[in-house]
C-alpha positions, 0 to 999 in steps of 0.5 A: 479523511472526508476531504479524501473521500470527497476528492476521490468521488470528484475524480471518479465523476470526471471524464478527463481523468482516468476515464473508465477507471474507478478509484477506491480507498482503504482508510486506517487511523494511525491514532497519532502513534508510530506503532499504529502507523507501522501496523497500517503500512503492513496491512496495506502491503499484505492485504490482511489483518495479520501483518505478514510482510512479503505476502499479500492475500487480499482481495479486490483492487490492486493497491496503487499507492498511499496518501499520508500519514499526517505527522512526520514521525508517522510518515517516516515510520511508514515510509521505511517499510513502504520504501522497501517495496518502492510503493508510492507514498504522497504526504500532505502534512509531513514537513520533516526535512529528513524525508527529502533523503531519497536514500532512506525514503526513495518512494516518498513525495509530498505536496507540502514544503520541507521544513528547510523552507520553513526554517529559512522563512523563520530566519527571514522573519526574525531578521525582518524584526531585528531579533537576535536572541532566540529560544527554541522549543521542539517536540520530542519527535522527528518533526521537532528535532529535525526542524529545530536542527535546521533552524539552528543551522540557518540562524547561526549562518546569519550570526544570530544566536540561540538562547536555549533549546529545550524539548517537550516530552511525548510522554509527560515528564515533570523534570523535562517539562519543568526544564523547558518552562524554566528556560522560557521564564528565566531567559532574556529571550523574548522570542521563542520558536515552537516546533511541535504539533498541536497535540504535543504542544497542549501540555506545554501550553497548560504549563505556560498558563499555570506559571503565568508566563506572558510577554513572549512572542511565539514563532509558530510552525505550520503544525499549530499556527491555525490549530483550534486546540491551541487558538482559544480565547483563554490562552490568548493572554499567553499566546496572543500575538503569535506569528507563524507560517501557515500552508495557504488556505483555499476554498474547496467547492462542494466540500462544505455540503459534503461534510454536512451530508453525513448521518449514521443511518445512511450506512449502519456499517460506517463505523467512523461516522457512528463514532463521530456522531457519538463523540460529537453529540455525547450520546450512544447510537442504538444497536451499534457495536461501535463503542462509545469513544471520547477523544481526550484530545479534542472535545467537539462540543467545546465545553471540556477537554478532559476525559469524562464517563460514557454517556447513558443517553442514546442518540435519536438521529435528530441531532443537527450538525449545524448546532455543533461548534467545532472544527469539523464544519469550519471550512474557513481555514482549509489549509492542510485539508487542501493539501490532502486534495492535492495529494489525491490528485497527485496520485490520480494524475500519475495514474492517468498518465500511466494509463494513457501510455502508447506502446512503443512510446513508453518511458521504460527501456527495452523497447519503450514499453508501457505499464498497464492498469491494474498490473503495473509495478510500483516503480513504474508508477513512481516514474510518473509521480516524479515527473508530474506537474499539474494545476490545482482547482485554485490555479496553483502549480504543483511540481516536485524536485528530485527530492520529492519536495514541492519546488514552488509555493508560498506560506501565509504569515499569520498573526493571532489577534482577537476579533470583535466576538472575542475569538482568536482570529488568524490575521494574514500579515504577509507572505513568504514565497519560494521557488528553486532559486528565489526566497522572498519575504513580503510583509503587508504595508498596512497590516496591523500586528498585535504584539503581546508585550507591555508596550504593545510594540515590537519585542526587544529580544537581545542578549546584550544591547547593541554597542553604540558607535564608538564601541566594539563587541567584546567576546564573553568567554563560553557564551554565544556570539550575541552575548558580548561586552561593549568595549570603547574603541582604542585611540585612533580607531572608530566605529561608525555604525551600531553593533560593529565587531571591530573598530576601524583605524583612522587614516594617517591624517585623521584621528578619532574624536572624543566619542570615537565614532568619527575620524577627524582631521588631526590638528596640524601644529607648527610655530605660526606667525599669527600666534602669540609666541611666533609673533613675539619671536619675530618681533624680538628677531626684528628688534635685535636686527634693528639694534645691530643696525643702530650699532652699525650706524653709530660705528659708521658715524664714529668710525674715525674715533679711537674706540671704533678703530681699536682692534680692527674696525672691519672685523667689528662691522663683519660681526655686526653683519653676522649678528643681523644674519643670525637674528633674522635666521630665526624667522626662517624657523617660524611658519609652516615648514617647506623644503626650501625653508628647512634647508635655508634655516640651518645653513643660514644659522651655521653660516651666521655663527661661523662668520661671527665667531671667526671674526671674534677669533680674529680679535681674540688672537690679536688680544692673545698676541698682545698679552703674550707680547706683554708677558714674554721675554723672548721675541714674538711676532705680532699679527698683521690685520690681513692675517685676521681677515685670512682666518675669517675667510678660511673659517667661512670657506670651510663652513661653506664647503660643509654646508654645500655638501650637506645641501647636495648630498643629504639635505633636510626636508619638511616632514609630518611627525605623527609619532610624537603626538597621536592627536596632532601632525607636527610639521617639522624639518628632518635634519637630513644627514646628522653627520653633516649637521654635526660637522656644520655646528661643530665648526662653530663650536670649535671656533667658539672654543678657540675664541674663549680660550684665547680671550680668557688668557688675554683677559688681564690686559689693563686698559680703560676699556677691557675688550678682552674681558667683555669678549670672555663674558660674551663667550661664557654667555654663549656657552651657557645658553647653548649648553642649557639649550640641549636638555631643553630642546630634547625635553620639548615637542612640537612647536615648542621645540622650535621655539626653544631653538629660536630662544637660544639663537636670539639669546646667544645673539643678544648676549654677544651683541650686548657683551661686545658692543654695548660697552663701546656704544655706551662710551661713544654716545654717553662718555665721549670724553673717554673716547680719546687716544690718551684715555683709550691708549696711544702707541707705546714705542718703548716697552718697560716691565713696570709699564704694560701696554694697553689693548688700544696701544697694542692694537694701534701698533698692530694696525699701523705698523709692520711686525716689530721686534720686542726684546728684553732690556 
């Protein structure tokens, strides 16, 4: 109030603003109640104490506009009435966002930022310190409710959460107050936003002290962050470290002297000064009709906050204001006070522009007319107020937007600390600057912040700890998003950063590590030459080939002996060649698969077995015919050696045709198998066409079956060397190995699957080698005396039923003569 009077006097003394025009004022005390605010608005409109709207009967100067009121609820109540008449109203402390609604409050403007800006600033501050779990306490009025409403909207838009939201009752209610206190006490939230005025907050503060609730960080709105009513040393253990946003402070030249220049004796009719004097010095002014009043909210002596009885002591007039310890004389925190000065200048500059209007160049339609003091209409002054822009005494630019809110400015970010004298100090730790399109939170680099926590460090306010890398957030049903479970990522998925909501899937060549926080290259698996298993198989393959070569050398050296010549020597050499092919083909199965190796391995194996089995078939057919000659009473035709070669040639040509079609039409290729094992990439060969593959090895199975059947029938041929029985046993070994291979192959994975196939190849090759050639080599090398025509068997020229032909004799007969006729005796 004193600042308003001081500013009006200052304007009246200036020659550049409203020259020859004097501003006056009427002042009404709202007593911080809505009813008094409405009453004051009606009195201002009607000009009389009896409140009759639409009728003005006052005397004196014309009412230009209204400055105030202080609280948001008071301004809202007054503006609903003043707005009906479009009477200009400029607020200096009412920050409620609803006042920006020009449909409800068309004539309201203000020199303080809307709570939309402050709520945004609070969210930025909370994000800066990493808090995610926030409680809110609001006064039970428009200021508190709308402020918290906007704050909730903004806090949820950045994925932060509200732990609780409670109301401080305007009229004391034990249940409501208890609910608010319990919410603060029982919640895990260590940061609480308080949207309330200092007067509404006082009962809540006392409850906090009574319940000894500490270890909380309070985020203060501009209405109480610098309040002397709350910022007392005795409350510091509970509210120390509070961080809030304050209207920028400013120095007002001459105000301090003006405040000291007050005394009841100067104007006996100044009831406000008398009331102030009586309250400040706890005395009664003599011969005054002003009743003694004790403000139960603020005790200016700073000694007691409770009501006390009227003092019988009279004021002497010698009391000194310098002896008082109260906020009246404290000009160090002129924040809202400075806004009052700006609001008065706001109105004055608008009136000044209105008074300087030149006829014909006015802003109003129908001839660019002007308005004149003192008979202008309220809406005419509103035109100038909406378009006003001026610079204050401290260099700030005041300009409003279309909603009547200041379009640029800043907040001081204050932190409650104790100074050297044990008093609460408001330490500036940063600024929040805002314009129409830019919002910026700047914290001072070297600012020391006091935290009212056990560790004296930044409080940790979360519902659930941040999920570490390797886990993701899991929803807790019915709870805010900030309350979650930490669920380990699934195999093959990772979370690299703390607090990830979803795990990321690794690429196809990658897999998650044990901690699930990093994708690592999958282990590539194939049967390599340099590992023990692969090296062993290569050795066995080479060793087998060398053994076959050794047998071949023996056969070459002893090629003219009866045993080597028995049953077609050339077929024996072809069998040896085919065994070398099958043994060495197993090497193609080892090592990293490539397209060429995948195509070569199966074809080489099929061709090797086809050549081997067709040669054995040529031998077994000879044995079968020999057996039939010995058992038949009819005339049979024996087989020429050339026909044996033709059987081999046809079998091999058929196999070559199938293999060629296989390689041309649908060949096998190298393939990355990622499905068998998640953690590994198994390099293997796709089989291409299963039909062609089955056809290739089907020929081999068919040949093996014919070999077995023919030699099984001829196994009873008597001889010193039973080749029929050896081939029969070799074919049994062959079948047993490959029949056992199928379940073993299907039950293994990866490189062991390839190893099983190689074992089958080597085992069957060694089995045929051992069964067919080992007995002959044993006789050739170790029993040479048995390698004679007499023991092996000579040519049988006459067939007698009592003397059956031997294998050697029959084979010699077949090798050296044309087809002969066998007749019964």
